[in-house]
ROSEKOL-113802 format. One record per residue (C-alpha): residue number from 1; x, y, z. Coordinates in steps of 0.2 Angstrom, whole numbers, always signed. Layout:
% ROSEKOL-113802
[NUM; [X; Y; Z]]
...
***
This chain:
% ROSEKOL-113802
[1; [+507; +1150; +244]]
[2; [+516; +1145; +260]]
[3; [+524; +1159; +269]]
[4; [+543; +1156; +274]]
[5; [+539; +1160; +292]]
[6; [+527; +1145; +292]]
[7; [+539; +1132; +287]]
[8; [+547; +1128; +304]]
[9; [+529; +1124; +310]]
[10; [+526; +1113; +296]]
[11; [+543; +1104; +298]]
[12; [+539; +1102; +316]]
[13; [+522; +1094; +313]]
[14; [+530; +1083; +300]]
[15; [+544; +1078; +312]]
[16; [+531; +1074; +325]]
[17; [+521; +1063; +313]]
[18; [+536; +1053; +308]]
[19; [+541; +1051; +327]]
[20; [+524; +1045; +330]]
[21; [+524; +1033; +315]]
[22; [+540; +1027; +321]]
[23; [+534; +1025; +339]]
[24; [+518; +1016; +334]]
[25; [+527; +1007; +320]]
[26; [+519; +1002; +304]]
[27; [+501; +995; +303]]
[28; [+505; +981; +292]]
[29; [+503; +962; +292]]
[30; [+521; +959; +297]]
[31; [+518; +964; +315]]
[32; [+504; +951; +317]]
[33; [+507; +933; +321]]
[34; [+500; +919; +311]]
[35; [+481; +917; +315]]
[36; [+479; +934; +321]]
[37; [+467; +946; +314]]
[38; [+464; +965; +316]]
[39; [+446; +969; +320]]
[40; [+435; +984; +327]]
[41; [+422; +983; +341]]
[42; [+414; +995; +353]]
[43; [+422; +1008; +343]]
[44; [+440; +1003; +345]]
[45; [+452; +992; +337]]
[46; [+457; +975; +344]]
[47; [+468; +960; +338]]
[48; [+461; +943; +340]]
[49; [+466; +925; +338]]
[50; [+452; +911; +337]]
[51; [+455; +893; +338]]
[52; [+440; +882; +334]]
[53; [+436; +867; +345]]
[54; [+420; +857; +346]]
[55; [+405; +868; +342]]
[56; [+395; +862; +357]]
[57; [+409; +867; +369]]
[58; [+411; +884; +378]]
[59; [+419; +898; +369]]
[60; [+434; +902; +382]]
[61; [+438; +921; +379]]
[62; [+456; +926; +386]]
[63; [+457; +944; +392]]
[64; [+475; +949; +396]]
[65; [+482; +959; +410]]
[66; [+490; +976; +411]]
[67; [+501; +981; +396]]
[68; [+500; +964; +389]]
[69; [+493; +956; +372]]
[70; [+483; +940; +373]]
[71; [+498; +932; +365]]
[72; [+503; +928; +382]]
[73; [+490; +914; +381]]
[74; [+494; +908; +364]]
[75; [+512; +912; +359]]
[76; [+516; +914; +341]]
[77; [+533; +922; +340]]
[78; [+547; +915; +330]]
[79; [+553; +899; +337]]
[80; [+540; +898; +350]]
[81; [+534; +881; +356]]
[82; [+515; +880; +355]]
[83; [+515; +867; +370]]
[84; [+521; +881; +381]]
[85; [+505; +891; +379]]
[86; [+488; +888; +387]]
[87; [+478; +889; +371]]
[88; [+486; +873; +364]]
[89; [+481; +863; +379]]
[90; [+463; +870; +379]]
[91; [+461; +865; +361]]
[92; [+467; +847; +366]]
[93; [+451; +847; +378]]
[94; [+440; +853; +363]]
[95; [+437; +871; +369]]
[96; [+434; +885; +357]]
[97; [+447; +898; +361]]
[98; [+447; +917; +358]]
[99; [+462; +928; +363]]
[100; [+457; +947; +363]]
[101; [+471; +960; +363]]
[102; [+464; +977; +368]]
[103; [+472; +993; +360]]
[104; [+491; +995; +366]]
[105; [+507; +1003; +359]]
[106; [+519; +989; +356]]
[107; [+537; +992; +349]]
[108; [+532; +981; +334]]
[109; [+517; +991; +329]]
[110; [+503; +980; +331]]
[111; [+490; +995; +332]]
[112; [+491; +1010; +321]]
[113; [+483; +1023; +331]]
[114; [+483; +1026; +351]]
[115; [+467; +1025; +361]]
[116; [+471; +1034; +376]]
[117; [+452; +1036; +380]]
[118; [+449; +1018; +380]]
[119; [+438; +1013; +395]]
[120; [+434; +998; +406]]
[121; [+416; +999; +400]]
[122; [+422; +999; +382]]
[123; [+434; +986; +385]]
[124; [+420; +974; +392]]
[125; [+408; +979; +378]]
[126; [+422; +975; +365]]
[127; [+425; +958; +373]]
[128; [+407; +953; +372]]
[129; [+404; +960; +355]]
[130; [+419; +950; +348]]
[131; [+413; +935; +358]]
[132; [+396; +936; +350]]
[133; [+403; +938; +333]]
[134; [+414; +922; +335]]
[135; [+399; +912; +340]]
[136; [+389; +918; +326]]
[137; [+402; +917; +312]]
[138; [+408; +900; +317]]
[139; [+392; +892; +322]]
[140; [+396; +888; +340]]
[141; [+382; +883; +352]]
[142; [+390; +884; +369]]
[143; [+391; +898; +381]]
[144; [+404; +910; +383]]
[145; [+417; +910; +398]]
[146; [+428; +924; +400]]
[147; [+445; +921; +407]]
[148; [+452; +938; +414]]
[149; [+470; +938; +420]]
[150; [+478; +951; +431]]
[151; [+471; +968; +427]]
[152; [+458; +959; +416]]
[153; [+448; +957; +432]]
[154; [+442; +975; +430]]
[155; [+430; +970; +416]]
[156; [+420; +957; +426]]
[157; [+406; +969; +429]]
[158; [+406; +977; +412]]
[159; [+406; +960; +402]]
[160; [+391; +955; +412]]
[161; [+382; +971; +408]]
[162; [+386; +970; +390]]
[163; [+382; +951; +389]]
[164; [+364; +956; +396]]
[165; [+362; +969; +384]]
[166; [+368; +959; +369]]
[167; [+359; +943; +373]]
[168; [+375; +933; +375]]
[169; [+375; +918; +387]]
[170; [+389; +923; +399]]
[171; [+391; +907; +409]]
[172; [+404; +913; +421]]
[173; [+421; +923; +423]]
[174; [+436; +914; +428]]
[175; [+449; +924; +438]]
[176; [+467; +921; +433]]
[177; [+475; +929; +448]]
[178; [+464; +944; +443]]
[179; [+462; +960; +452]]
[180; [+443; +964; +456]]
[181; [+437; +981; +454]]
[182; [+437; +985; +472]]
[183; [+444; +1003; +475]]
[184; [+460; +1001; +484]]
[185; [+465; +984; +479]]
[186; [+479; +992; +470]]
[187; [+488; +1008; +477]]
[188; [+476; +1023; +473]]
[189; [+491; +1035; +476]]
[190; [+502; +1028; +463]]
[191; [+505; +1042; +449]]
[192; [+510; +1039; +431]]
[193; [+517; +1051; +418]]
[194; [+508; +1053; +401]]
[195; [+517; +1048; +386]]
[196; [+516; +1058; +370]]
[197; [+503; +1045; +363]]
[198; [+492; +1049; +378]]
[199; [+495; +1032; +386]]
[200; [+503; +1029; +403]]
[201; [+521; +1026; +406]]
[202; [+523; +1010; +415]]
[203; [+539; +1004; +406]]
[204; [+549; +1002; +421]]
[205; [+537; +988; +428]]
[206; [+541; +977; +413]]
[207; [+557; +970; +420]]
[208; [+548; +964; +435]]
[209; [+535; +956; +424]]
[210; [+548; +947; +414]]
[211; [+557; +941; +429]]
[212; [+543; +930; +434]]
[213; [+541; +924; +416]]
[214; [+560; +920; +417]]
[215; [+558; +910; +432]]
[216; [+545; +899; +422]]
[217; [+558; +897; +408]]
[218; [+571; +891; +421]]
[219; [+559; +879; +427]]
[220; [+555; +873; +410]]
[221; [+574; +871; +405]]
[222; [+572; +883; +389]]
[223; [+567; +901; +386]]
[224; [+548; +902; +383]]
[225; [+549; +920; +377]]
[226; [+565; +929; +374]]
[227; [+566; +945; +383]]
[228; [+568; +957; +368]]
[229; [+552; +948; +360]]
[230; [+543; +950; +377]]
[231; [+547; +968; +377]]
[232; [+543; +973; +360]]
[233; [+530; +961; +354]]
[234; [+520; +955; +370]]
[235; [+520; +971; +380]]
[236; [+516; +989; +376]]
[237; [+509; +1006; +383]]
[238; [+490; +1007; +387]]
[239; [+476; +1018; +392]]
[240; [+477; +1025; +410]]
[241; [+458; +1022; +411]]
[242; [+460; +1003; +411]]
[243; [+472; +1003; +426]]
[244; [+461; +1006; +441]]
[245; [+471; +1020; +448]]
[246; [+465; +1037; +452]]
[247; [+471; +1045; +436]]
[248; [+460; +1047; +421]]
[249; [+463; +1053; +403]]
[250; [+453; +1068; +399]]
[251; [+454; +1082; +386]]
[252; [+472; +1077; +382]]
[253; [+479; +1075; +399]]
[254; [+479; +1066; +414]]
[255; [+466; +1071; +429]]
[256; [+463; +1065; +446]]
[257; [+445; +1057; +447]]
[258; [+443; +1042; +458]]
[259; [+424; +1042; +457]]
[260; [+425; +1041; +438]]
[261; [+436; +1026; +439]]
[262; [+425; +1017; +452]]
[263; [+410; +1020; +441]]
[264; [+419; +1014; +425]]
[265; [+424; +998; +434]]
[266; [+406; +995; +440]]
[267; [+414; +991; +457]]
[268; [+398; +993; +467]]
[269; [+385; +986; +454]]
[270; [+384; +970; +464]]
[271; [+368; +965; +455]]
[272; [+377; +964; +438]]
[273; [+392; +953; +441]]
[274; [+395; +935; +434]]
[275; [+398; +921; +445]]
[276; [+417; +921; +447]]
[277; [+428; +905; +448]]
[278; [+446; +908; +454]]
[279; [+463; +901; +448]]
[280; [+474; +904; +463]]
[281; [+493; +905; +463]]
[282; [+504; +902; +478]]
[283; [+521; +911; +474]]
[284; [+528; +925; +485]]
[285; [+533; +934; +469]]
[286; [+514; +936; +467]]
[287; [+510; +938; +485]]
[288; [+495; +951; +484]]
[289; [+485; +939; +473]]
[290; [+490; +924; +482]]
[291; [+484; +931; +499]]
[292; [+469; +941; +494]]
[293; [+461; +935; +478]]
[294; [+450; +922; +486]]
[295; [+443; +933; +499]]
[296; [+440; +948; +487]]
[297; [+431; +939; +473]]
[298; [+421; +930; +486]]
[299; [+413; +946; +491]]
[300; [+406; +948; +473]]
[301; [+400; +930; +473]]
[302; [+391; +932; +489]]
[303; [+382; +947; +482]]
[304; [+379; +938; +466]]
[305; [+368; +926; +476]]
[306; [+360; +939; +485]]
[307; [+358; +953; +473]]
[308; [+355; +943; +457]]
[309; [+348; +926; +461]]
[310; [+338; +931; +477]]
[311; [+332; +949; +474]]
[312; [+333; +949; +456]]
[313; [+321; +934; +455]]
[314; [+310; +941; +470]]
[315; [+313; +925; +480]]
[316; [+304; +925; +497]]
[317; [+317; +919; +509]]
[318; [+304; +917; +522]]
[319; [+296; +905; +512]]
[320; [+311; +893; +511]]
[321; [+311; +878; +523]]
[322; [+324; +877; +536]]
[323; [+334; +865; +527]]
[324; [+335; +875; +511]]
[325; [+340; +890; +521]]
[326; [+354; +881; +530]]
[327; [+360; +874; +514]]
[328; [+360; +891; +507]]
[329; [+371; +897; +521]]
[330; [+383; +883; +519]]
[331; [+385; +886; +501]]
[332; [+389; +904; +502]]
[333; [+400; +902; +517]]
[334; [+409; +888; +508]]
[335; [+411; +897; +491]]
[336; [+429; +902; +493]]
[337; [+434; +884; +493]]
[338; [+421; +877; +481]]
[339; [+423; +890; +468]]
[340; [+442; +890; +466]]
[341; [+456; +878; +461]]
[342; [+474; +882; +467]]
[343; [+486; +879; +452]]
[344; [+502; +886; +460]]
[345; [+515; +896; +453]]
[346; [+518; +915; +450]]
[347; [+508; +928; +440]]
[348; [+512; +919; +424]]
[349; [+507; +902; +431]]
[350; [+499; +897; +415]]
[351; [+514; +900; +404]]
[352; [+526; +886; +401]]
[353; [+521; +868; +397]]
[354; [+519; +861; +414]]
[355; [+509; +876; +420]]
[356; [+499; +878; +404]]
[357; [+494; +859; +404]]
[358; [+490; +860; +423]]
[359; [+480; +876; +420]]
[360; [+469; +868; +406]]
[361; [+465; +853; +418]]
[362; [+461; +866; +432]]
[363; [+449; +875; +421]]
[364; [+440; +859; +417]]
[365; [+438; +856; +435]]
[366; [+433; +874; +440]]
[367; [+420; +874; +427]]
[368; [+412; +858; +434]]
[369; [+413; +866; +451]]
[370; [+405; +882; +446]]
[371; [+391; +872; +438]]
[372; [+388; +861; +452]]
[373; [+388; +874; +465]]
[374; [+376; +886; +455]]
[375; [+365; +870; +452]]
[376; [+364; +868; +471]]
[377; [+360; +886; +474]]
[378; [+346; +886; +462]]
[379; [+339; +870; +468]]
[380; [+338; +878; +486]]
[381; [+330; +894; +479]]
[382; [+318; +886; +468]]
[383; [+326; +893; +452]]
[384; [+330; +887; +435]]
[385; [+343; +892; +422]]
[386; [+328; +901; +413]]
[387; [+324; +912; +428]]
[388; [+325; +930; +424]]
[389; [+340; +935; +433]]
[390; [+353; +920; +433]]
***
């Protein structure tokens, strides 16, 4: 029999449970948009949206940035215009599209349970596991291209490692003004409070994000995503481990561990990065990305040539003739321009009809540039796509 003295504790636990259920909302189908599906991969939940294109075209996998669902690339809220979103225009080009939302706590309750221990390595693994499932279940024959927006840049190395392990043909990674995992690219000193869910509190940042989206709405002449919908259904709280700051979630609390974060990101594992193509903005509202993305990602591309293509295949550079050596120098030095396309716009450059359509065309151009540039590198090194480390 329950003792009277234990009742307050029981009531407290019950109230806490009810509060948590309210905060995370109810895990029911009403919180999903049409076409979305709840799945699990790499030991954690995800929400995906797949739009089938031509079976021999690449599978383009969209990975959202900090605190955002992949909905930012395909929409779906009540009253939305599908032409305002990138997935529509990619489908028009015949591409297969997969949007993957990692675990986050939205007010609308898309995910039932918090995942505060979710890491970048698990994020990359989850992305590739779901890409592989999609290829197999829909009989797709093309390669995988990961499109990482903003904080989605943190998984560039972990998706390559997962692809190598799982035998997935990862053609390349496209940076949507994405932050590479270089320590210090974002402030290492910024600190966040832990929410009761174990997630990091970045709710004050959402107004600034919405301001850029609102600027796109003003240019479009209509509201792309209403502010309440953006706050409740497109954004939410996430694991501090994904953010790239010095804090980590461990044993129910935040601790300081820069080394763990750097290792989780794979920041210095230069031999295991994909070739990165860059979509570049030009807006002062997104100045850090506009000024630094090209140089930052080019550091990894140069090392992909040296660590993966040359050392990974035991290429003897002394055996190259002078013409091939000179051409190789020219290719690496010109890679920032050749492996990028300036699309213009702010951090949400791909949202809104004009930006989404322009981005879809830029992706087509960028994929062609990546393939052409890589083919030239292989020719001068005497490699083929079937070489061991390509």
